[in-house]
Each structure stands twice: as structure tokens, then as C-alpha cells.
MITORGU-903496 format. One line per 5 residues: number of its first residue (from 0); their letters; for each residue x, y, z of N, C-alpha, C. Coordinates in nm, 2 decimals. Layout:
BEGIN
NUM	a	X Y Z X Y Z X Y Z ~ ... .
END
This chain:
BEGIN
0	mervv	0.54 0.10 5.21 0.49 0.07 5.34 0.41 0.19 5.40 ~ 0.45 0.31 5.37 0.38 0.42 5.42 0.23 0.42 5.37 ~ 0.21 0.38 5.25 0.07 0.37 5.19 -0.01 0.26 5.27 ~ 0.06 0.15 5.30 -0.01 0.05 5.37 -0.06 0.10 5.51 ~ 0.03 0.17 5.58 0.00 0.23 5.71 -0.12 0.33 5.69 .
5	rrsql	-0.11 0.41 5.59 -0.22 0.51 5.57 -0.36 0.44 5.55 ~ -0.35 0.34 5.46 -0.48 0.26 5.43 -0.53 0.18 5.54 ~ -0.45 0.14 5.64 -0.49 0.06 5.75 -0.57 0.15 5.85 ~ -0.57 0.28 5.84 -0.64 0.37 5.92 -0.60 0.37 6.07 ~ -0.47 0.32 6.09 -0.41 0.33 6.22 -0.39 0.48 6.25 .
10	pyvit	-0.40 0.52 6.38 -0.38 0.66 6.41 -0.23 0.71 6.42 ~ -0.17 0.72 6.30 -0.03 0.75 6.29 -0.01 0.90 6.32 ~ 0.11 0.93 6.37 0.15 1.07 6.40 0.20 1.14 6.28 ~ 0.16 1.26 6.27 0.21 1.35 6.16 0.31 1.45 6.21 ~ 0.42 1.46 6.14 0.52 1.56 6.18 0.47 1.70 6.17 .
15	agfsa	0.53 1.79 6.25 0.50 1.93 6.24 0.59 2.00 6.13 ~ 0.55 2.11 6.09 0.63 2.19 6.00 0.57 2.21 5.86 ~ 0.65 2.27 5.77 0.60 2.30 5.64 0.57 2.18 5.56 ~ 0.65 2.07 5.57 0.62 1.95 5.49 0.58 1.84 5.58 ~ 0.46 1.85 5.63 0.42 1.75 5.73 0.40 1.61 5.66 .
20	hmkha	0.44 1.51 5.73 0.43 1.37 5.68 0.43 1.27 5.80 ~ 0.40 1.14 5.76 0.39 1.04 5.86 0.52 1.03 5.93 ~ 0.52 1.02 6.07 0.64 1.00 6.14 0.68 0.85 6.14 ~ 0.78 0.82 6.07 0.82 0.68 6.06 0.97 0.67 6.03 ~ 1.03 0.55 6.05 1.17 0.54 6.02 1.20 0.39 5.98 .
25	fgpal	1.27 0.38 5.87 1.30 0.24 5.82 1.43 0.20 5.89 ~ 1.45 0.07 5.88 1.58 0.01 5.93 1.69 0.04 5.83 ~ 1.81 -0.01 5.85 1.92 0.01 5.76 1.88 -0.03 5.61 ~ 1.92 0.06 5.52 1.89 0.04 5.38 1.95 -0.09 5.32 ~ 1.88 -0.14 5.23 1.93 -0.26 5.15 2.03 -0.21 5.04 .
30	pvgtg	2.14 -0.28 5.02 2.22 -0.24 4.91 2.14 -0.25 4.78 ~ 2.18 -0.17 4.68 2.12 -0.18 4.55 2.12 -0.32 4.49 ~ 2.01 -0.37 4.44 2.00 -0.50 4.38 1.99 -0.62 4.48 ~ 1.97 -0.58 4.61 1.95 -0.68 4.71 1.80 -0.69 4.75 ~ 1.75 -0.81 4.76 1.61 -0.83 4.81 1.61 -0.83 4.96 .
35	glael	1.49 -0.82 5.02 1.48 -0.83 5.17 1.36 -0.91 5.20 ~ 1.37 -1.00 5.30 1.26 -1.08 5.34 1.20 -1.04 5.47 ~ 1.27 -0.97 5.56 1.22 -0.93 5.69 1.27 -0.79 5.73 ~ 1.22 -0.69 5.65 1.26 -0.56 5.68 1.18 -0.50 5.79 ~ 1.24 -0.40 5.86 1.18 -0.34 5.98 1.14 -0.19 5.95 .
40	ldvwi	1.03 -0.15 6.02 0.99 -0.01 6.01 0.93 0.03 6.14 ~ 0.97 0.15 6.19 0.91 0.21 6.31 0.81 0.31 6.26 ~ 0.69 0.30 6.32 0.58 0.40 6.29 0.53 0.45 6.43 ~ 0.52 0.58 6.44 0.47 0.64 6.56 0.32 0.65 6.55 ~ 0.25 0.61 6.65 0.10 0.62 6.65 0.06 0.70 6.77 .
45	sdyip	-0.06 0.77 6.76 -0.11 0.86 6.86 -0.19 0.80 6.97 ~ -0.25 0.68 6.94 -0.34 0.62 7.04 -0.30 0.47 7.04 ~ -0.32 0.41 7.16 -0.29 0.27 7.18 -0.39 0.18 7.10 ~ -0.34 0.09 7.02 -0.42 -0.01 6.95 -0.37 -0.14 6.99 ~ -0.45 -0.24 7.03 -0.40 -0.37 7.06 -0.31 -0.43 6.94 .
50	vsqal	-0.20 -0.49 6.97 -0.11 -0.54 6.87 -0.19 -0.63 6.77 ~ -0.27 -0.72 6.82 -0.34 -0.81 6.72 -0.43 -0.73 6.63 ~ -0.50 -0.62 6.68 -0.58 -0.54 6.59 -0.50 -0.46 6.49 ~ -0.38 -0.41 6.54 -0.30 -0.33 6.45 -0.25 -0.42 6.34 ~ -0.20 -0.54 6.37 -0.15 -0.64 6.27 -0.26 -0.67 6.17 .
55	qslee	-0.38 -0.70 6.22 -0.49 -0.73 6.13 -0.52 -0.62 6.04 ~ -0.52 -0.50 6.09 -0.55 -0.38 6.00 -0.45 -0.36 5.89 ~ -0.32 -0.39 5.93 -0.22 -0.38 5.83 -0.22 -0.50 5.73 ~ -0.25 -0.62 5.77 -0.26 -0.73 5.69 -0.37 -0.72 5.58 ~ -0.48 -0.66 5.63 -0.60 -0.65 5.54 -0.57 -0.56 5.42 .
60	vapvs	-0.48 -0.46 5.43 -0.45 -0.37 5.32 -0.32 -0.39 5.25 ~ -0.23 -0.47 5.31 -0.10 -0.49 5.25 -0.11 -0.58 5.12 ~ -0.03 -0.54 5.02 -0.03 -0.63 4.90 0.03 -0.76 4.93 ~ 0.00 -0.86 4.85 0.05 -1.00 4.87 0.21 -0.99 4.87 ~ 0.26 -0.91 4.78 0.41 -0.90 4.76 0.48 -0.83 4.88 .
65	lpvia	0.40 -0.77 4.97 0.46 -0.69 5.08 0.39 -0.72 5.21 ~ 0.40 -0.85 5.25 0.32 -0.89 5.37 0.38 -0.83 5.50 ~ 0.29 -0.80 5.59 0.32 -0.75 5.73 0.33 -0.88 5.81 ~ 0.44 -0.90 5.87 0.47 -1.03 5.94 0.44 -1.02 6.09 ~ 0.48 -0.90 6.15 0.46 -0.89 6.29 0.45 -0.74 6.33 .
70	vsyie	0.39 -0.71 6.44 0.38 -0.58 6.50 0.41 -0.58 6.65 ~ 0.48 -0.48 6.70 0.50 -0.48 6.84 0.53 -0.33 6.88 ~ 0.51 -0.31 7.01 0.53 -0.18 7.07 0.67 -0.17 7.12 ~ 0.74 -0.06 7.11 0.87 -0.04 7.17 0.87 0.09 7.25 ~ 0.96 0.10 7.35 0.97 0.21 7.43 1.03 0.33 7.35 .
75	kstps	0.98 0.45 7.38 1.03 0.57 7.31 1.18 0.59 7.33 ~ 1.24 0.54 7.44 1.38 0.55 7.46 1.46 0.44 7.38 ~ 1.40 0.35 7.31 1.47 0.25 7.23 1.55 0.32 7.12 ~ 1.68 0.28 7.10 1.75 0.34 6.99 1.69 0.31 6.86 ~ 1.72 0.40 6.76 1.66 0.38 6.63 1.71 0.25 6.56 .
80	lqvsh	1.63 0.20 6.47 1.67 0.08 6.40 1.80 0.09 6.33 ~ 1.84 0.21 6.28 1.97 0.23 6.22 2.08 0.20 6.31 ~ 2.06 0.23 6.44 2.17 0.22 6.54 2.16 0.08 6.61 ~ 2.04 0.03 6.64 2.03 -0.09 6.72 2.04 -0.22 6.63 ~ 1.99 -0.22 6.51 1.99 -0.34 6.43 2.11 -0.34 6.33 .
85	rysty	2.22 -0.38 6.38 2.35 -0.38 6.30 2.38 -0.50 6.23 ~ 2.31 -0.61 6.26 2.35 -0.74 6.20 2.26 -0.78 6.09 ~ 2.31 -0.80 5.97 2.23 -0.83 5.85 2.28 -0.97 5.81 ~ 2.18 -1.06 5.80 2.21 -1.20 5.76 2.17 -1.21 5.61 ~ 2.26 -1.25 5.53 2.24 -1.26 5.38 2.24 -1.40 5.33 .
90	evllr	2.16 -1.42 5.23 2.17 -1.55 5.16 2.19 -1.52 5.01 ~ 2.29 -1.58 4.96 2.33 -1.56 4.82 2.31 -1.69 4.74 ~ 2.24 -1.69 4.63 2.23 -1.81 4.55 2.32 -1.79 4.43 ~ 2.40 -1.90 4.41 2.50 -1.90 4.30 2.48 -2.02 4.22 ~ 2.51 -2.01 4.09 2.51 -2.13 4.00 2.65 -2.19 4.03 .
95	adark	2.65 -2.31 4.08 2.78 -2.38 4.12 2.76 -2.52 4.14 ~ 2.87 -2.60 4.12 2.87 -2.74 4.14 2.96 -2.77 4.27 ~ 2.98 -2.90 4.30 3.06 -2.93 4.41 3.21 -2.88 4.41 ~ 3.26 -2.88 4.28 3.40 -2.83 4.27 3.41 -2.68 4.30 ~ 3.31 -2.60 4.25 3.30 -2.46 4.28 3.27 -2.43 4.43 .
100	qadie	3.19 -2.52 4.49 3.17 -2.51 4.63 3.30 -2.52 4.71 ~ 3.38 -2.61 4.67 3.51 -2.63 4.74 3.60 -2.51 4.71 ~ 3.60 -2.45 4.59 3.68 -2.33 4.56 3.63 -2.21 4.65 ~ 3.50 -2.20 4.67 3.45 -2.09 4.75 3.48 -2.11 4.89 ~ 3.48 -2.23 4.94 3.51 -2.25 5.08 3.66 -2.22 5.11 .
105	ractg	3.75 -2.26 5.01 3.89 -2.22 5.02 3.91 -2.07 5.02 ~ 3.83 -2.01 4.93 3.84 -1.86 4.92 3.80 -1.80 5.06 ~ 3.69 -1.85 5.12 3.65 -1.80 5.25 3.76 -1.81 5.35 ~ 3.82 -1.93 5.36 3.93 -1.96 5.45 4.04 -1.86 5.43 ~ 4.08 -1.84 5.30 4.19 -1.75 5.27 4.16 -1.61 5.31 .
110	llasg	4.04 -1.56 5.28 4.00 -1.43 5.31 4.00 -1.40 5.46 ~ 3.95 -1.50 5.54 3.95 -1.48 5.68 4.09 -1.48 5.74 ~ 4.18 -1.56 5.68 4.32 -1.57 5.72 4.39 -1.43 5.70 ~ 4.35 -1.37 5.59 4.41 -1.23 5.56 4.37 -1.13 5.67 ~ 4.25 -1.15 5.73 4.20 -1.06 5.83 4.14 -0.93 5.79 .
115	slavq	4.15 -0.89 5.67 4.09 -0.77 5.62 4.05 -0.77 5.48 ~ 3.97 -0.67 5.44 3.93 -0.66 5.30 3.93 -0.52 5.26 ~ 4.01 -0.49 5.15 4.02 -0.35 5.10 3.91 -0.33 5.00 ~ 3.84 -0.22 5.01 3.73 -0.19 4.92 3.74 -0.04 4.88 ~ 3.72 -0.02 4.75 3.72 0.12 4.70 3.58 0.17 4.69 .
120	rkgkm	3.56 0.29 4.76 3.44 0.36 4.76 3.46 0.51 4.73 ~ 3.39 0.56 4.63 3.40 0.70 4.60 3.54 0.74 4.58 ~ 3.62 0.66 4.51 3.76 0.69 4.48 3.86 0.67 4.59 ~ 3.81 0.63 4.71 3.90 0.61 4.82 3.90 0.46 4.86 ~ 4.02 0.42 4.91 4.03 0.28 4.96 3.99 0.28 5.11 .
125	knfdl	3.91 0.18 5.15 3.87 0.16 5.29 3.90 0.02 5.32 ~ 3.97 0.00 5.44 4.01 -0.13 5.48 3.91 -0.18 5.59 ~ 3.85 -0.29 5.57 3.75 -0.35 5.66 3.82 -0.46 5.74 ~ 3.82 -0.45 5.87 3.87 -0.56 5.96 3.76 -0.66 5.97 ~ 3.79 -0.78 5.91 3.68 -0.88 5.90 3.63 -0.93 6.04 .
130	srylg	3.72 -0.92 6.14 3.67 -0.96 6.28 3.56 -0.86 6.33 ~ 3.56 -0.74 6.27 3.45 -0.64 6.31 3.33 -0.64 6.22 ~ 3.35 -0.68 6.10 3.24 -0.66 6.00 3.18 -0.79 5.94 ~ 3.24 -0.90 5.97 3.19 -1.03 5.93 3.16 -1.11 6.05 ~ 3.03 -1.15 6.06 2.99 -1.22 6.18 3.06 -1.36 6.21 .
135	skpkt	3.08 -1.43 6.10 3.15 -1.56 6.11 3.19 -1.61 5.97 ~ 3.25 -1.72 5.96 3.29 -1.78 5.83 3.16 -1.80 5.75 ~ 3.16 -1.75 5.63 3.04 -1.78 5.54 3.02 -1.93 5.53 ~ 2.89 -1.97 5.52 2.86 -2.12 5.51 2.80 -2.14 5.37 ~ 2.83 -2.26 5.32 2.78 -2.30 5.19 2.70 -2.42 5.20 .
140	elmed	2.60 -2.43 5.11 2.51 -2.55 5.10 2.48 -2.58 4.96 ~ 2.52 -2.69 4.91 2.49 -2.73 4.77 2.34 -2.77 4.76 ~ 2.27 -2.72 4.66 2.13 -2.75 4.65 2.11 -2.82 4.51 ~ 1.98 -2.84 4.48 1.95 -2.90 4.35 1.97 -2.80 4.24 ~ 1.97 -2.86 4.12 1.98 -2.77 4.00 2.11 -2.69 3.99 .
145	dllrl	2.22 -2.74 4.04 2.35 -2.67 4.04 2.34 -2.53 4.10 ~ 2.27 -2.52 4.22 2.27 -2.40 4.29 2.34 -2.42 4.42 ~ 2.41 -2.31 4.47 2.48 -2.31 4.59 2.43 -2.20 4.67 ~ 2.40 -2.23 4.80 2.35 -2.12 4.89 2.47 -2.08 4.98 ~ 2.50 -1.95 4.98 2.61 -1.90 5.06 2.55 -1.80 5.16 .
150	gfvli	2.57 -1.83 5.29 2.51 -1.75 5.39 2.62 -1.69 5.48 ~ 2.59 -1.56 5.52 2.69 -1.49 5.60 2.61 -1.37 5.67 ~ 2.68 -1.33 5.78 2.63 -1.21 5.85 2.73 -1.10 5.84 ~ 2.68 -0.98 5.80 2.76 -0.86 5.80 2.72 -0.77 5.91 ~ 2.82 -0.70 5.97 2.80 -0.62 6.08 2.82 -0.47 6.05 .
155	adeng	2.73 -0.38 6.08 2.75 -0.24 6.05 2.79 -0.17 6.18 ~ 2.86 -0.06 6.18 2.89 0.02 6.29 2.89 0.17 6.25 ~ 2.93 0.25 6.34 2.93 0.40 6.32 3.03 0.43 6.21 ~ 3.13 0.34 6.17 3.23 0.37 6.07 3.19 0.32 5.93 ~ 3.07 0.25 5.92 3.03 0.20 5.79 2.99 0.05 5.80 .
160	slrpe	2.98 -0.01 5.68 2.94 -0.15 5.67 3.00 -0.21 5.55 ~ 3.03 -0.33 5.55 3.08 -0.41 5.44 2.95 -0.45 5.36 ~ 2.95 -0.43 5.23 2.84 -0.47 5.15 2.85 -0.61 5.10 ~ 2.74 -0.68 5.08 2.75 -0.82 5.03 2.83 -0.83 4.90 ~ 2.81 -0.74 4.81 2.88 -0.75 4.68 3.03 -0.73 4.70 .
165	nllda	3.07 -0.66 4.80 3.22 -0.65 4.83 3.28 -0.78 4.87 ~ 3.20 -0.85 4.96 3.25 -0.99 5.00 3.25 -1.08 4.88 ~ 3.15 -1.08 4.80 3.14 -1.16 4.68 3.25 -1.13 4.58 ~ 3.28 -1.00 4.56 3.39 -0.97 4.47 3.52 -1.02 4.52 ~ 3.54 -1.02 4.66 3.67 -1.07 4.71 3.67 -1.23 4.69 .
170	lsgyp	3.56 -1.29 4.70 3.56 -1.44 4.68 3.57 -1.48 4.54 ~ 3.53 -1.39 4.44 3.53 -1.43 4.30 3.66 -1.44 4.24 ~ 3.77 -1.40 4.30 3.90 -1.42 4.25 3.96 -1.56 4.27 ~ 3.88 -1.65 4.33 3.93 -1.78 4.36 3.85 -1.89 4.29 ~ 3.88 -1.94 4.18 3.98 -1.89 4.08 3.91 -1.80 3.97 .
175	drldv	3.77 -1.80 3.96 3.71 -1.72 3.86 3.58 -1.65 3.91 ~ 3.51 -1.58 3.83 3.40 -1.50 3.87 3.28 -1.59 3.92 ~ 3.20 -1.54 4.01 3.09 -1.61 4.07 2.97 -1.58 3.98 ~ 2.88 -1.68 3.96 2.76 -1.66 3.88 2.65 -1.64 3.98 ~ 2.62 -1.52 4.02 2.52 -1.48 4.12 2.38 -1.48 4.06 .
180	vsitr	2.29 -1.56 4.13 2.15 -1.56 4.09 2.07 -1.45 4.17 ~ 2.09 -1.45 4.30 2.03 -1.35 4.38 2.10 -1.33 4.51 ~ 2.08 -1.21 4.57 2.13 -1.17 4.70 2.01 -1.12 4.78 ~ 1.99 -1.18 4.90 1.87 -1.15 4.98 1.92 -1.13 5.12 ~ 1.87 -1.02 5.18 1.89 -1.00 5.33 1.77 -1.08 5.39 .
185	vrlsd	1.79 -1.19 5.46 1.69 -1.27 5.52 1.66 -1.23 5.66 ~ 1.75 -1.15 5.73 1.72 -1.12 5.87 1.80 -0.99 5.90 ~ 1.74 -0.91 5.98 1.80 -0.79 6.03 1.78 -0.79 6.18 ~ 1.89 -0.79 6.26 1.87 -0.81 6.41 1.96 -0.72 6.48 ~ 1.94 -0.72 6.62 2.02 -0.64 6.71 2.13 -0.72 6.77 .
190	sl	2.14 -0.85 6.74 2.25 -0.93 6.80 2.28 -1.05 6.70 ~ 2.39 -1.11 6.72 2.42 -1.23 6.64 2.34 -1.35 6.70 .
END
């Protein structure tokens, strides 16, 4: 995205110091192996450019595989994307039939009833309270070609975040492994 901003010829701000670079900040990082459909980026600019003109400048130089969807101005006092946008909506595509859908729904109910999920990270066990880190019960939708869409919202806070693969690992024990086709963050927001 930095290259897109540079090519757009928008008047972006350069940081001071030995290693000067464009002043920008991405939203929360995607987990490894996860796609993103609506990722966010803050870019500081030195002069006011009308939103429609800025969007057009970015659209003209952005590759087809990395479209710019929207542009807006925010106040300098607005918290960073890392802090303000804590809600990640995920869509997971799985190879599954109606029987497997029922198994996954039972697994979701069981997991929520347990109230927490233990995850090992860097050799240490961390316990996630699902009422704090899972927005609601995951929803399933059976699609054509034996595909199942599993949707859920994960919430990050100052203590960390539950990763989508952690939730999928917890669900895969009911009764066998999940056949994951893709994991995609479809939305990043500041509220549920």
C-alpha cells in the first residue's frame, strides 16, 4: 500500500530522523495464512485534498488485486487503528456436509458452555475468556459444492487476541479434524 500512496502523488508526510519514511500505520495484523478483504491504513498527509480526489488518485494507481475502497479524514486525536479497531469478523470456508454442520454447531455450543479456551503460545498456556474474546456464537451456513461458511467475530484487547486458527482447533475435536479451504477477515471495526 505504501507504493500505491507514493504513486498516487498525494502529499504524504515524511518522518524525521536518520531513516525517513512515509508516516503511516496499518490496522491490526492479519494472522499468518489469513486473507483480508477490508484492511485499514492511516496515512498522514501535509495538505488537504478533497476525499473524492484522493480516492480517485489512489484508485488510478492501485493494482486490481489491491483495490482502494474508501478514503476519509480523521481527527489527529483519534486513537490508532491498533487500539480503536478491536473487532475482527472472520469467514471460514470448510469442506463439509449437513452432518458435519450439525457437528460443528454442537461443538460451538459446547465450547461456549465451557466459557473459556486454553491456548498454548510460545510454550505458555493462556486461557481466553470467551465472553471477552468471542463476539457471539459462530454462525454456519451450508453452501453449494459441500462447502460450509463459518462466521464469527473475535475481539482483541490490551491482553491479546484469540486467533481464528485457535478457535478452529478447538472446534476440530468434535469429532474429527476440519477441512479448511480458506480463512478471511472480512471486516475490521471499532464496534460489534
